N, C-alpha and C positions, 0 to 999 in steps of 0.2 A: 767778710767781703773782700776779695782781692783788689789790689791797686792796679787799675787799668787806665789807659788814656780816656776811654769812654766814661768811666765812673768819675775820674778827676774832672772831666769837662762838665758832667752833670752837677758835681759839687760846686763848681765855679758859677754855673747858671743859677744855683740856689743860694748864692752868697749875698748877704747884706754886708757890703764892705763898709766898715765902721771906723769913725774917729769921734770919740767923746771924751776929749781931754781938755783940761783947763787951759792948756797952752795952744789950742787950735787957733789957726790964723786963716785969713782968706786964701793966702797962697797955698797953704797945706791942704785945705779943703778942695781948692781948684785942682791941684795935682791928683788928689785921691779920686775925685769925680771923673777926671779925664782917664785915669787908669781903669776905673770901673766901666766906663763906656767902652774902652778899648777891648776889654776882656769879656764883656757881656754879662756882668753880674746882675743879680735880680734887682738890687737897689743899692744906693749909697746912703748910709745912715749918719746924720750929723745933728748937732744942736740946732734949735730953731733959727738962731741968728745967721746960720750959714746955709739955710735952705735955698735962698735965691742964688747964692754963689754956685752951689752944686747943680741947680737946675740949668744954669747956663751951658753946662756941658752936654745937655740932652739926655741925662740919665733919669731913671725913676728914683725919687728921693724920699727917704723915710726920715722922720725926726722923732725925738722923745718929748713926752709931755706928761701932764698929771703929776707935777712935782717930782719928776725924776731926780735922783734914784730912790728916794725914801717914801714918797707918796703921803707925806704928813702935813701938807698944807690943807686949809679949809677946802671943802668940796667946791665952793663957788670959785675959788682961785684955780683949782684944777680944771674945772670946766672951761674957764676963761683961757687957760693954758692950751687946751685942746682947740678951742675956737681960733686962737691966734695962730696955731699951727696950720689950720685949714686956710686961713687968710694968707699965710706966707706962701702957699702954693705946694705944700707937702703932699705927696701922693699917698703916703702911708704914715701912720702915727702909732708909735709904741708907747703905751701908757703903763704906769706901774700901779699895782693894787696897794691898798693900805693893809699891810700884813697883819696888823693888830686885829682887824676884823676876821681874818681867817683863823688866827691863833685863838681867838675868843669865840669862834663858831658863830659869829654874828652875820650869818649868811644873807639874810634879807637886806641888811644894811649895805653889805658889799654889793649885792645885786643891784640895789637902787643907785649906788654911786656909779657902777659900771654902765647901767642903762643911761644915766645922764651924760656920761662921757661918750657913749655910743651915739646918742642923739647929736651931741656937739660935733662929732667927727663927720656927720653926714655920710656921704658915699665913699669916704676914704677907707682904705684898708686899715683895720684896727687890730693891733696886737696887744695882748694883755700880759705884762711881765709879772710873774708870780714871786720872783726871788726865792726859788725853791730851797736854796741853802739855808734860809731863815725859817722855813716851815719844818715841823717836827717829825712828820711821818708820811709814808706813802699815801695813807688814807686822806690826810689833810691836803696833800698835793692834788689828789684825785678830786676831792670835793671842791677845792678852789678852782681847778680847771673847769669843772662842770658849771659852776656859777658864772664864770667868765663867758663860757659858750652860750649859756642860757640868756645872758644879757646881750648877745649879738656880736661878740668879738670874733674876728675872722681867724685869728691865731691865738694860741697860748704859747708863751715864751718862758724859758727857764729863768733867766737871770738878767740883772742890769750890767753885770760884769764888775760891779763894785762890792759885792759881798765876799766874805771870807771863803765860802763854798759856792761855786758857780754851777755850770752845767754838769750834771752827772747822768749816766745812762739809767740809773735807778729812777731818778726823777722823770726821765723821758718815758720810761715804761708806764708809770702812773698817768702821765699826761696823755699818752697815746691811748691808754685804756679809756680815759674819760672822753676823748674825741670819738672813739668807736662807739661808746655807749650813747653819746649824744646823737651821733649819726644814725644809729639804729632806731632811736626813739623818735627822732624828728625828721629824718631824711635829709638833713642839712649837713653838708661837708664842712670841715674846718681843718686848719693847718697847725703844725708844730714848728716852733723856732727854738733851736738850741743856740745859746749865746753865753759867753763867759769862759775864757780859758781854753778854747778850742784852737790849737795852733799847729797840730800835727795831722798830716794826711791820713794816717791810720786811725786816729780818733774820729776823723770825719767819716771814714768808711764804716766805722762801728755805728755811728749815728744813722747813716744811710741804711745799713742793714736792719736796724731797729725799726725805722720808718717803713721800709718795704715789708718787713715781717708783720708788724702790728697794725699798720694803717692799710696795707694791702697793695696789690699791683696798681700801677698807674699813679702812685702818690709821690714818686721821686721826681718832683718838679717844683718850680717856685710857687705854684698855687697852693701846695700843701706842705712844703718843707722849706725852711730857711735856716741858714747858719749865720749867726752874727759874729763877725771877727774882723780884726784889723791886720794881723800878720799872716793869716792863713793863706791869702791869695798867693803871696810870694812862695810859700812852701808848696802849694799845689802846683804852681807853674814849674818850680824846680823839679818836683817829682815827675811831672808829665814829660819834661825834657829828658829825664834819665831813662824812661821806658823805651 
């Protein structure tokens, strides 16, 4: 997919502008949210304690929950984490699956955990992070994606950004295949979020081409596609200004 101003602007509108660092501050989040508002990104993604700060800028706010980034707290604690995110005013919640359950093919248990977090999220947009770099095969990524979708998540997401291997196009192909299968069987649409290590405009174009090819026409928008990144916005703006 060639780099054009139109495609760059589409990418910006699909961007979850993110800061999930231990040294995040109110001032840093405030600046990020203002920047997101200025450029019309899909959402600004921050830790739960900064949701209120970001909301003051009038942007759509996503937050992380479910014992991000590892998912290894007790399920009761993860459910409470989601409930707290709702109470904070988050518009979207990115939860993380317990990878052990996928690696051990404990699909019913994973499904039940996700159902509980879906219920706790209420009407908020819910994205399930697979941490695909920690799953072993394309088949495992496909199966984990399908279980997430069957539990009612609105998006499946590649990575937390904290793994050794983050977003890869190979993982994206498996996830898109699961989304299409789910849509064919149920008639329900779902989205894909690529996150972790995406910093280059051409990488972004490759993901957009994958989504357009595999999910079909009309899916290159924030309802069906998101890119989670922190540094990407500046790179996209620079590339747009050069064209």
